[in-house]
All heavy atoms as a GROMACS GRO file, in nm:
protein
  509
    1MET      N    1  -3.185  -2.392  -2.159
    1MET     CA    2  -3.206  -2.266  -2.228
    1MET      C    3  -3.151  -2.150  -2.146
    1MET      O    4  -3.108  -2.053  -2.200
    1MET     CB    5  -3.355  -2.244  -2.255
    1MET     CG    6  -3.408  -2.322  -2.373
    1MET     SD    7  -3.308  -2.294  -2.518
    1MET     CE    8  -3.424  -2.210  -2.620
    2ALA      N    9  -3.158  -2.158  -2.014
    2ALA     CA   10  -3.109  -2.048  -1.932
    2ALA      C   11  -2.958  -2.032  -1.946
    2ALA      O   12  -2.905  -1.923  -1.936
    2ALA     CB   13  -3.146  -2.070  -1.787
    3ASP      N   14  -2.889  -2.143  -1.971
    3ASP     CA   15  -2.744  -2.136  -1.988
    3ASP      C   16  -2.706  -2.054  -2.112
    3ASP      O   17  -2.606  -1.984  -2.110
    3ASP     CB   18  -2.686  -2.275  -1.998
    3ASP     CG   19  -2.693  -2.350  -1.866
    3ASP    OD1   20  -2.706  -2.284  -1.761
    3ASP    OD2   21  -2.685  -2.474  -1.869
    4LEU      N   22  -2.786  -2.062  -2.217
    4LEU     CA   23  -2.755  -1.986  -2.338
    4LEU      C   24  -2.763  -1.837  -2.311
    4LEU      O   25  -2.681  -1.759  -2.359
    4LEU     CB   26  -2.851  -2.025  -2.451
    4LEU     CG   27  -2.837  -2.168  -2.504
    4LEU    CD1   28  -2.941  -2.194  -2.612
    4LEU    CD2   29  -2.698  -2.190  -2.557
    5GLY      N   30  -2.860  -1.797  -2.234
    5GLY     CA   31  -2.871  -1.656  -2.199
    5GLY      C   32  -2.755  -1.608  -2.114
    5GLY      O   33  -2.703  -1.498  -2.135
    6LEU      N   34  -2.714  -1.691  -2.020
    6LEU     CA   35  -2.600  -1.654  -1.936
    6LEU      C   36  -2.470  -1.646  -2.018
    6LEU      O   37  -2.386  -1.559  -1.994
    6LEU     CB   38  -2.585  -1.753  -1.822
    6LEU     CG   39  -2.695  -1.749  -1.715
    6LEU    CD1   40  -2.675  -1.859  -1.613
    6LEU    CD2   41  -2.698  -1.614  -1.648
    7ILE      N   42  -2.456  -1.738  -2.112
    7ILE     CA   43  -2.337  -1.734  -2.199
    7ILE      C   44  -2.339  -1.607  -2.283
    7ILE      O   45  -2.236  -1.539  -2.300
    7ILE     CB   46  -2.331  -1.860  -2.287
    7ILE    CG1   47  -2.301  -1.982  -2.201
    7ILE    CG2   48  -2.226  -1.845  -2.395
    7ILE    CD1   49  -2.312  -2.113  -2.275
    8ALA      N   50  -2.455  -1.568  -2.334
    8ALA     CA   51  -2.465  -1.446  -2.414
    8ALA      C   52  -2.435  -1.323  -2.330
    8ALA      O   53  -2.365  -1.230  -2.376
    8ALA     CB   54  -2.604  -1.436  -2.476
    9ILE      N   55  -2.483  -1.321  -2.207
    9ILE     CA   56  -2.453  -1.209  -2.118
    9ILE      C   57  -2.303  -1.204  -2.088
    9ILE      O   58  -2.241  -1.098  -2.087
    9ILE     CB   59  -2.536  -1.219  -1.989
    9ILE    CG1   60  -2.683  -1.191  -2.020
    9ILE    CG2   61  -2.485  -1.123  -1.883
    9ILE    CD1   62  -2.776  -1.218  -1.904
   10GLY      N   63  -2.243  -1.320  -2.065
   10GLY     CA   64  -2.099  -1.326  -2.040
   10GLY      C   65  -2.018  -1.276  -2.159
   10GLY      O   66  -1.919  -1.205  -2.142
   11ALA      N   67  -2.062  -1.312  -2.279
   11ALA     CA   68  -1.993  -1.266  -2.399
   11ALA      C   69  -2.004  -1.114  -2.412
   11ALA      O   70  -1.907  -1.046  -2.446
   11ALA     CB   71  -2.048  -1.335  -2.523
   12GLY      N   72  -2.120  -1.062  -2.384
   12GLY     CA   73  -2.138  -0.917  -2.390
   12GLY      C   74  -2.056  -0.844  -2.286
   12GLY      O   75  -1.998  -0.738  -2.314
   13ILE      N   76  -2.052  -0.899  -2.167
   13ILE     CA   77  -1.971  -0.837  -2.061
   13ILE      C   78  -1.823  -0.842  -2.097
   13ILE      O   79  -1.749  -0.745  -2.072
   13ILE     CB   80  -1.998  -0.906  -1.926
   13ILE    CG1   81  -2.138  -0.870  -1.877
   13ILE    CG2   82  -1.894  -0.869  -1.823
   13ILE    CD1   83  -2.182  -0.946  -1.755
   14ALA      N   84  -1.779  -0.952  -2.157
   14ALA     CA   85  -1.637  -0.964  -2.196
   14ALA      C   86  -1.598  -0.854  -2.294
   14ALA      O   87  -1.494  -0.790  -2.278
   14ALA     CB   88  -1.610  -1.102  -2.256
   15VAL      N   89  -1.681  -0.829  -2.391
   15VAL     CA   90  -1.648  -0.725  -2.490
   15VAL      C   91  -1.666  -0.586  -2.429
   15VAL      O   92  -1.583  -0.496  -2.448
   15VAL     CB   93  -1.734  -0.742  -2.616
   15VAL    CG1   94  -1.715  -0.625  -2.710
   15VAL    CG2   95  -1.700  -0.870  -2.687
   16GLY      N   96  -1.773  -0.567  -2.353
   16GLY     CA   97  -1.801  -0.435  -2.298
   16GLY      C   98  -1.698  -0.388  -2.197
   16GLY      O   99  -1.650  -0.274  -2.204
   17LEU      N  100  -1.662  -0.474  -2.105
   17LEU     CA  101  -1.566  -0.434  -2.003
   17LEU      C  102  -1.425  -0.416  -2.059
   17LEU      O  103  -1.353  -0.324  -2.018
   17LEU     CB  104  -1.565  -0.535  -1.888
   17LEU     CG  105  -1.689  -0.534  -1.799
   17LEU    CD1  106  -1.675  -0.638  -1.688
   17LEU    CD2  107  -1.712  -0.397  -1.740
   18THR      N  108  -1.387  -0.500  -2.154
   18THR     CA  109  -1.255  -0.481  -2.213
   18THR      C  110  -1.251  -0.354  -2.298
   18THR      O  111  -1.148  -0.286  -2.304
   18THR     CB  112  -1.214  -0.603  -2.298
   18THR    OG1  113  -1.315  -0.628  -2.396
   18THR    CG2  114  -1.193  -0.724  -2.212
   19GLY      N  115  -1.362  -0.322  -2.363
   19GLY     CA  116  -1.367  -0.197  -2.438
   19GLY      C  117  -1.357  -0.076  -2.346
   19GLY      O  118  -1.287   0.021  -2.376
   20LEU      N  119  -1.425  -0.081  -2.234
   20LEU     CA  120  -1.420   0.027  -2.137
   20LEU      C  121  -1.279   0.041  -2.078
   20LEU      O  122  -1.225   0.152  -2.068
   20LEU     CB  123  -1.522   0.003  -2.026
   20LEU     CG  124  -1.534   0.111  -1.920
   20LEU    CD1  125  -1.586   0.239  -1.980
   20LEU    CD2  126  -1.625   0.063  -1.808
   21ALA      N  127  -1.218  -0.070  -2.043
   21ALA     CA  128  -1.083  -0.066  -1.988
   21ALA      C  129  -0.983  -0.013  -2.090
   21ALA      O  130  -0.893   0.066  -2.057
   21ALA     CB  131  -1.041  -0.205  -1.940
   22SER      N  132  -1.000  -0.053  -2.215
   22SER     CA  133  -0.911  -0.005  -2.320
   22SER      C  134  -0.928   0.145  -2.341
   22SER      O  135  -0.829   0.217  -2.360
   22SER     CB  136  -0.939  -0.080  -2.450
   22SER     OG  137  -0.862  -0.027  -2.554
   23ALA      N  138  -1.050   0.193  -2.336
   23ALA     CA  139  -1.074   0.336  -2.354
   23ALA      C  140  -1.012   0.418  -2.242
   23ALA      O  141  -0.952   0.523  -2.266
   23ALA     CB  142  -1.224   0.362  -2.361
   24ILE      N  143  -1.025   0.370  -2.119
   24ILE     CA  144  -0.966   0.441  -2.005
   24ILE      C  145  -0.814   0.444  -2.016
   24ILE      O  146  -0.750   0.548  -1.997
   24ILE     CB  147  -1.011   0.376  -1.873
   24ILE    CG1  148  -1.161   0.401  -1.852
   24ILE    CG2  149  -0.931   0.430  -1.756
   24ILE    CD1  150  -1.220   0.321  -1.737
   25ALA      N  151  -0.755   0.330  -2.052
   25ALA     CA  152  -0.609   0.324  -2.065
   25ALA      C  153  -0.560   0.409  -2.181
   25ALA      O  154  -0.460   0.480  -2.170
   25ALA     CB  155  -0.564   0.180  -2.083
   26GLU      N  156  -0.633   0.403  -2.291
   26GLU     CA  157  -0.588   0.475  -2.409
   26GLU      C  158  -0.602   0.626  -2.395
   26GLU      O  159  -0.528   0.701  -2.457
   26GLU     CB  160  -0.665   0.426  -2.532
   26GLU     CG  161  -0.601   0.471  -2.660
   26GLU     CD  162  -0.654   0.394  -2.778
   26GLU    OE1  163  -0.697   0.280  -2.761
   26GLU    OE2  164  -0.652   0.450  -2.888
   27SER      N  165  -0.694   0.670  -2.312
   27SER     CA  166  -0.711   0.814  -2.296
   27SER      C  167  -0.587   0.877  -2.234
   27SER      O  168  -0.539   0.980  -2.280
   27SER     CB  169  -0.835   0.843  -2.213
   27SER     OG  170  -0.818   0.798  -2.080
   28SER      N  171  -0.535   0.816  -2.129
   28SER     CA  172  -0.417   0.874  -2.065
   28SER      C  173  -0.291   0.852  -2.149
   28SER      O  174  -0.207   0.942  -2.160
   28SER     CB  175  -0.400   0.816  -1.925
   28SER     OG  176  -0.385   0.677  -1.930
   29ILE      N  177  -0.280   0.736  -2.209
   29ILE     CA  178  -0.162   0.708  -2.292
   29ILE      C  179  -0.162   0.796  -2.417
   29ILE      O  180  -0.060   0.850  -2.457
   29ILE     CB  181  -0.156   0.559  -2.328
   29ILE    CG1  182  -0.130   0.476  -2.204
   29ILE    CG2  183  -0.049   0.533  -2.432
   29ILE    CD1  184  -0.141   0.327  -2.226
   30GLY      N  185  -0.278   0.813  -2.476
   30GLY     CA  186  -0.288   0.897  -2.596
   30GLY      C  187  -0.253   1.041  -2.567
   30GLY      O  188  -0.184   1.107  -2.646
   31ALA      N  189  -0.302   1.092  -2.454
   31ALA     CA  190  -0.270   1.230  -2.417
   31ALA      C  191  -0.120   1.248  -2.395
   31ALA      O  192  -0.061   1.347  -2.439
   31ALA     CB  193  -0.347   1.270  -2.293
   32ALA      N  194  -0.058   1.152  -2.328
   32ALA     CA  195   0.086   1.159  -2.305
   32ALA      C  196   0.163   1.148  -2.437
   32ALA      O  197   0.264   1.217  -2.457
   32ALA     CB  198   0.129   1.049  -2.208
   33ALA      N  199   0.117   1.062  -2.526
   33ALA     CA  200   0.185   1.044  -2.654
   33ALA      C  201   0.176   1.170  -2.739
   33ALA      O  202   0.273   1.212  -2.802
   33ALA     CB  203   0.126   0.925  -2.729
   34VAL      N  204   0.060   1.233  -2.741
   34VAL     CA  205   0.044   1.357  -2.818
   34VAL      C  206   0.131   1.467  -2.758
   34VAL      O  207   0.193   1.546  -2.831
   34VAL     CB  208  -0.104   1.398  -2.825
   34VAL    CG1  209  -0.119   1.538  -2.881
   34VAL    CG2  210  -0.182   1.299  -2.910
   35GLY      N  211   0.138   1.474  -2.626
   35GLY     CA  212   0.224   1.572  -2.562
   35GLY      C  213   0.371   1.550  -2.594
   35GLY      O  214   0.445   1.646  -2.619
   36ALA      N  215   0.412   1.425  -2.596
   36ALA     CA  216   0.551   1.394  -2.629
   36ALA      C  217   0.581   1.426  -2.774
   36ALA      O  218   0.689   1.478  -2.807
   36ALA     CB  219   0.579   1.247  -2.600
   37MET      N  220   0.484   1.398  -2.863
   37MET     CA  221   0.506   1.430  -3.005
   37MET      C  222   0.506   1.580  -3.029
   37MET      O  223   0.572   1.628  -3.122
   37MET     CB  224   0.399   1.361  -3.090
   37MET     CG  225   0.423   1.214  -3.109
   37MET     SD  226   0.309   1.138  -3.224
   37MET     CE  227   0.167   1.118  -3.118
   38ALA      N  228   0.436   1.655  -2.947
   38ALA     CA  229   0.440   1.801  -2.961
   38ALA      C  230   0.578   1.854  -2.924
   38ALA      O  231   0.625   1.953  -2.980
   38ALA     CB  232   0.334   1.865  -2.873
   39GLU      N  233   0.643   1.789  -2.831
   39GLU     CA  234   0.778   1.830  -2.792
   39GLU      C  235   0.883   1.783  -2.892
   39GLU      O  236   0.977   1.855  -2.921
   39GLU     CB  237   0.812   1.770  -2.653
   39GLU     CG  238   0.724   1.821  -2.541
   39GLU     CD  239   0.763   1.961  -2.499
   39GLU    OE1  240   0.881   1.995  -2.508
   39GLU    OE2  241   0.672   2.034  -2.456
   40ASN      N  242   0.866   1.660  -2.942
   40ASN     CA  243   0.965   1.603  -3.034
   40ASN      C  244   0.892   1.518  -3.137
   40ASN      O  245   0.833   1.415  -3.105
   40ASN     CB  246   1.066   1.517  -2.955
   40ASN     CG  247   1.179   1.469  -3.040
   40ASN    OD1  248   1.186   1.498  -3.160
   40ASN    ND2  249   1.270   1.395  -2.978
   41GLU      N  250   0.898   1.559  -3.262
   41GLU     CA  251   0.826   1.489  -3.369
   41GLU      C  252   0.880   1.349  -3.396
   41GLU      O  253   0.812   1.266  -3.453
   41GLU     CB  254   0.830   1.571  -3.496
   41GLU     CG  255   0.756   1.703  -3.487
   41GLU     CD  256   0.770   1.786  -3.612
   41GLU    OE1  257   0.838   1.740  -3.706
   41GLU    OE2  258   0.714   1.896  -3.615
   42LYS      N  259   1.002   1.324  -3.354
   42LYS     CA  260   1.062   1.192  -3.380
   42LYS      C  261   1.000   1.083  -3.294
   42LYS      O  262   1.023   0.965  -3.317
   42LYS     CB  263   1.213   1.197  -3.355
   42LYS     CG  264   1.286   1.285  -3.453
   42LYS     CD  265   1.434   1.290  -3.424
   42LYS     CE  266   1.505   1.382  -3.521
   42LYS     NZ  267   1.648   1.394  -3.492
   43LEU      N  268   0.920   1.119  -3.197
   43LEU     CA  269   0.856   1.021  -3.109
   43LEU      C  270   0.724   0.970  -3.162
   43LEU      O  271   0.650   0.902  -3.091
   43LEU     CB  272   0.836   1.081  -2.969
   43LEU     CG  273   0.964   1.117  -2.894
   43LEU    CD1  274   0.930   1.187  -2.764
   43LEU    CD2  275   1.045   0.993  -2.867
   44PHE      N  276   0.692   1.002  -3.288
   44PHE     CA  277   0.564   0.960  -3.344
   44PHE      C  278   0.549   0.807  -3.346
   44PHE      O  279   0.444   0.754  -3.308
   44PHE     CB  280   0.547   1.014  -3.487
   44PHE     CG  281   0.423   0.965  -3.554
   44PHE    CD1  282   0.300   1.017  -3.518
   44PHE    CD2  283   0.429   0.868  -3.652
   44PHE    CE1  284   0.185   0.972  -3.580
   44PHE    CE2  285   0.314   0.822  -3.714
   44PHE     CZ  286   0.192   0.875  -3.677
   45GLY      N  287   0.649   0.736  -3.389
   45GLY     CA  288   0.642   0.590  -3.397
   45GLY      C  289   0.621   0.526  -3.261
   45GLY      O  290   0.536   0.438  -3.243
   46LYS      N  291   0.698   0.573  -3.164
   46LYS     CA  292   0.684   0.518  -3.029
   46LYS      C  293   0.548   0.553  -2.970
   46LYS      O  294   0.484   0.471  -2.904
   46LYS     CB  295   0.794   0.570  -2.938
   46LYS     CG  296   0.931   0.517  -2.972
   46LYS     CD  297   1.037   0.571  -2.880
   46LYS     CE  298   1.173   0.519  -2.920
   46LYS     NZ  299   1.280   0.575  -2.837
   47GLY      N  300   0.502   0.674  -2.994
   47GLY     CA  301   0.371   0.716  -2.944
   47GLY      C  302   0.259   0.635  -3.007
   47GLY      O  303   0.163   0.597  -2.940
   48LEU      N  304   0.274   0.608  -3.136
   48LEU     CA  305   0.172   0.528  -3.205
   48LEU      C  306   0.166   0.386  -3.150
   48LEU      O  307   0.058   0.332  -3.124
   48LEU     CB  308   0.200   0.526  -3.355
   48LEU     CG  309   0.099   0.452  -3.441
   48LEU    CD1  310  -0.035   0.523  -3.436
   48LEU    CD2  311   0.149   0.443  -3.583
   49ILE      N  312   0.283   0.327  -3.128
   49ILE     CA  313   0.286   0.190  -3.075
   49ILE      C  314   0.229   0.185  -2.934
   49ILE      O  315   0.150   0.096  -2.900
   49ILE     CB  316   0.430   0.135  -3.080
   49ILE    CG1  317   0.471   0.112  -3.225
   49ILE    CG2  318   0.442   0.007  -2.999
   49ILE    CD1  319   0.616   0.077  -3.244
   50LEU      N  320   0.266   0.281  -2.851
   50LEU     CA  321   0.215   0.283  -2.714
   50LEU      C  322   0.065   0.309  -2.710
   50LEU      O  323  -0.004   0.264  -2.618
   50LEU     CB  324   0.289   0.388  -2.631
   50LEU     CG  325   0.434   0.356  -2.600
   50LEU    CD1  326   0.501   0.473  -2.530
   50LEU    CD2  327   0.444   0.231  -2.516
   51THR      N  328   0.013   0.380  -2.809
   51THR     CA  329  -0.131   0.404  -2.815
   51THR      C  330  -0.207   0.280  -2.860
   51THR      O  331  -0.321   0.258  -2.819
   51THR     CB  332  -0.160   0.521  -2.910
   51THR    OG1  333  -0.084   0.635  -2.868
   51THR    CG2  334  -0.306   0.558  -2.909
   52VAL      N  335  -0.145   0.199  -2.942
   52VAL     CA  336  -0.212   0.080  -2.996
   52VAL      C  337  -0.214  -0.036  -2.895
   52VAL      O  338  -0.305  -0.118  -2.898
   52VAL     CB  339  -0.145   0.038  -3.129
   52VAL    CG1  340  -0.199  -0.094  -3.178
   52VAL    CG2  341  -0.165   0.145  -3.233
   53ILE      N  342  -0.117  -0.040  -2.805
   53ILE     CA  343  -0.106  -0.153  -2.712
   53ILE      C  344  -0.233  -0.177  -2.630
   53ILE      O  345  -0.278  -0.292  -2.617
   53ILE     CB  346   0.019  -0.137  -2.623
   53ILE    CG1  347   0.144  -0.162  -2.707
   53ILE    CG2  348   0.015  -0.232  -2.505
   53ILE    CD1  349   0.273  -0.133  -2.634
   54PRO      N  350  -0.298  -0.073  -2.575
   54PRO     CA  351  -0.421  -0.101  -2.498
   54PRO      C  352  -0.534  -0.160  -2.582
   54PRO      O  353  -0.624  -0.225  -2.528
   54PRO     CB  354  -0.461   0.035  -2.442
   54PRO     CG  355  -0.340   0.116  -2.446
   54PRO     CD  356  -0.258   0.067  -2.559
   55GLU      N  357  -0.531  -0.139  -2.712
   55GLU     CA  358  -0.636  -0.194  -2.797
   55GLU      C  359  -0.629  -0.346  -2.807
   55GLU      O  360  -0.726  -0.410  -2.844
   55GLU     CB  361  -0.631  -0.132  -2.935
   55GLU     CG  362  -0.668   0.016  -2.932
   55GLU     CD  363  -0.671   0.079  -3.068
   55GLU    OE1  364  -0.672   0.005  -3.167
   55GLU    OE2  365  -0.673   0.202  -3.074
   56THR      N  366  -0.514  -0.403  -2.772
   56THR     CA  367  -0.506  -0.549  -2.774
   56THR      C  368  -0.596  -0.611  -2.667
   56THR      O  369  -0.640  -0.724  -2.683
   56THR     CB  370  -0.361  -0.596  -2.752
   56THR    OG1  371  -0.312  -0.543  -2.629
   56THR    CG2  372  -0.272  -0.552  -2.865
   57ILE      N  373  -0.624  -0.533  -2.562
   57ILE     CA  374  -0.713  -0.584  -2.458
   57ILE      C  375  -0.851  -0.612  -2.517
   57ILE      O  376  -0.914  -0.712  -2.485
   57ILE     CB  377  -0.722  -0.483  -2.342
   57ILE    CG1  378  -0.586  -0.463  -2.278
   57ILE    CG2  379  -0.823  -0.529  -2.238
   57ILE    CD1  380  -0.581  -0.348  -2.179
   58VAL      N  381  -0.896  -0.525  -2.605
   58VAL     CA  382  -1.027  -0.544  -2.668
   58VAL      C  383  -1.026  -0.668  -2.757
   58VAL      O  384  -1.125  -0.742  -2.763
   58VAL     CB  385  -1.068  -0.420  -2.749
   58VAL    CG1  386  -1.196  -0.443  -2.824
   58VAL    CG2  387  -1.079  -0.300  -2.659
   59ILE      N  388  -0.914  -0.691  -2.824
   59ILE     CA  389  -0.904  -0.810  -2.909
   59ILE      C  390  -0.915  -0.936  -2.824
   59ILE      O  391  -0.983  -1.032  -2.862
   59ILE     CB  392  -0.774  -0.806  -2.991
   59ILE    CG1  393  -0.778  -0.689  -3.088
   59ILE    CG2  394  -0.753  -0.938  -3.065
   59ILE    CD1  395  -0.647  -0.662  -3.158
   60PHE      N  396  -0.852  -0.935  -2.707
   60PHE     CA  397  -0.864  -1.051  -2.618
   60PHE      C  398  -1.010  -1.070  -2.575
   60PHE      O  399  -1.060  -1.182  -2.568
   60PHE     CB  400  -0.775  -1.035  -2.496
   60PHE     CG  401  -0.628  -1.036  -2.526
   60PHE    CD1  402  -0.541  -0.958  -2.452
   60PHE    CD2  403  -0.577  -1.112  -2.629
   60PHE    CE1  404  -0.406  -0.958  -2.480
   60PHE    CE2  405  -0.442  -1.112  -2.659
   60PHE     CZ  406  -0.356  -1.034  -2.583
   61GLY      N  407  -1.078  -0.962  -2.542
   61GLY     CA  408  -1.219  -0.971  -2.504
   61GLY      C  409  -1.304  -1.023  -2.619
   61GLY      O  410  -1.397  -1.101  -2.597
   62LEU      N  411  -1.272  -0.979  -2.739
   62LEU     CA  412  -1.347  -1.027  -2.856
   62LEU      C  413  -1.323  -1.176  -2.878
   62LEU      O  414  -1.417  -1.251  -2.911
   62LEU     CB  415  -1.307  -0.948  -2.980
   62LEU     CG  416  -1.380  -0.983  -3.108
   62LEU    CD1  417  -1.528  -0.949  -3.096
   62LEU    CD2  418  -1.319  -0.909  -3.225
   63VAL      N  419  -1.200  -1.221  -2.858
   63VAL     CA  420  -1.169  -1.364  -2.873
   63VAL      C  421  -1.247  -1.446  -2.770
   63VAL      O  422  -1.304  -1.551  -2.803
   63VAL     CB  423  -1.017  -1.389  -2.861
   63VAL    CG1  424  -0.987  -1.537  -2.848
   63VAL    CG2  425  -0.945  -1.330  -2.981
   64VAL      N  426  -1.250  -1.398  -2.647
   64VAL     CA  427  -1.327  -1.468  -2.544
   64VAL      C  428  -1.475  -1.472  -2.581
   64VAL      O  429  -1.542  -1.574  -2.566
   64VAL     CB  430  -1.306  -1.401  -2.406
   64VAL    CG1  431  -1.404  -1.453  -2.304
   64VAL    CG2  432  -1.164  -1.423  -2.359
   65SER      N  433  -1.525  -1.361  -2.633
   65SER     CA  434  -1.665  -1.356  -2.673
   65SER      C  435  -1.695  -1.453  -2.786
   65SER      O  436  -1.798  -1.521  -2.785
   65SER     CB  437  -1.700  -1.213  -2.716
   65SER     OG  438  -1.831  -1.206  -2.761
   66VAL      N  439  -1.605  -1.461  -2.883
   66VAL     CA  440  -1.626  -1.554  -2.995
   66VAL      C  441  -1.621  -1.698  -2.945
   66VAL      O  442  -1.701  -1.783  -2.988
   66VAL     CB  443  -1.521  -1.529  -3.106
   66VAL    CG1  444  -1.520  -1.642  -3.207
   66VAL    CG2  445  -1.548  -1.397  -3.175
   67LEU      N  446  -1.529  -1.727  -2.853
   67LEU     CA  447  -1.522  -1.863  -2.798
   67LEU      C  448  -1.650  -1.898  -2.724
   67LEU      O  449  -1.701  -2.012  -2.734
   67LEU     CB  450  -1.402  -1.877  -2.706
   67LEU     CG  451  -1.265  -1.875  -2.775
   67LEU    CD1  452  -1.154  -1.875  -2.671
   67LEU    CD2  453  -1.251  -1.993  -2.869
   68LEU      N  454  -1.706  -1.802  -2.651
   68LEU     CA  455  -1.834  -1.827  -2.582
   68LEU      C  456  -1.947  -1.844  -2.682
   68LEU      O  457  -2.037  -1.926  -2.664
   68LEU     CB  458  -1.864  -1.712  -2.486
   68LEU     CG  459  -1.777  -1.706  -2.361
   68LEU    CD1  460  -1.806  -1.579  -2.284
   68LEU    CD2  461  -1.802  -1.827  -2.274
   69TRP      N  462  -1.944  -1.764  -2.789
   69TRP     CA  463  -2.047  -1.773  -2.892
   69TRP      C  464  -2.043  -1.908  -2.962
   69TRP      O  465  -2.146  -1.968  -2.991
   69TRP     CB  466  -2.028  -1.660  -2.992
   69TRP     CG  467  -2.129  -1.654  -3.101
   69TRP    CD1  468  -2.263  -1.670  -3.091
   69TRP    CD2  469  -2.102  -1.632  -3.239
   69TRP    NE1  470  -2.321  -1.658  -3.214
   69TRP    CE2  471  -2.225  -1.634  -3.306
   69TRP    CE3  472  -1.986  -1.609  -3.311
   69TRP    CZ2  473  -2.234  -1.615  -3.443
   69TRP    CZ3  474  -1.997  -1.588  -3.447
   69TRP    CH2  475  -2.119  -1.591  -3.511
   70ILE      N  476  -1.921  -1.959  -2.986
   70ILE     CA  477  -1.908  -2.091  -3.048
   70ILE      C  478  -1.966  -2.198  -2.955
   70ILE      O  479  -2.027  -2.293  -3.001
   70ILE     CB  480  -1.760  -2.118  -3.083
   70ILE    CG1  481  -1.717  -2.028  -3.198
   70ILE    CG2  482  -1.738  -2.265  -3.116
   70ILE    CD1  483  -1.568  -2.033  -3.226
   71LYS      N  484  -1.946  -2.180  -2.825
   71LYS     CA  485  -1.997  -2.277  -2.729
   71LYS      C  486  -2.149  -2.277  -2.726
   71LYS      O  487  -2.212  -2.379  -2.696
   71LYS     CB  488  -1.943  -2.246  -2.590
   71LYS     CG  489  -1.981  -2.348  -2.488
   71LYS     CD  490  -1.918  -2.322  -2.355
   71LYS     CE  491  -1.968  -2.429  -2.259
   71LYS     NZ  492  -1.886  -2.447  -2.146
   72MET      N  493  -2.212  -2.163  -2.759
   72MET     CA  494  -2.358  -2.155  -2.758
   72MET      C  495  -2.419  -2.244  -2.864
   72MET      O  496  -2.530  -2.293  -2.848
   72MET     CB  497  -2.404  -2.010  -2.781
   72MET     CG  498  -2.390  -1.923  -2.659
   72MET     SD  499  -2.435  -1.751  -2.686
   72MET     CE  500  -2.590  -1.762  -2.767
   73GLU      N  501  -2.349  -2.262  -2.975
   73GLU     CA  502  -2.407  -2.336  -3.087
   73GLU      C  503  -2.396  -2.485  -3.069
   73GLU      O  504  -2.331  -2.543  -3.000
   73GLU     CB  505  -2.339  -2.295  -3.217
   73GLU     CG  506  -2.368  -2.153  -3.251
   73GLU     CD  507  -2.300  -2.108  -3.378
   73GLU    OE1  508  -2.210  -2.177  -3.430
   73GLU    OE2  509  -2.339  -2.004  -3.427
   0.00000   0.00000   0.00000
């Protein structure tokens, strides 16, 4: 039974830390992208793509969490 609790804590940490890391990365990238778009409107597509890339880290954390959750059952 103790292993189930540790797996649940691990799943929570996986999602929480990846979300925090994504937020920190996205804050600086988003600010730079908005600044670049203020200078040149044609950079919207590139700024949008660069802003979305850090969010993939959260998806990886969610996948790890789901895999751990499946192992709990």
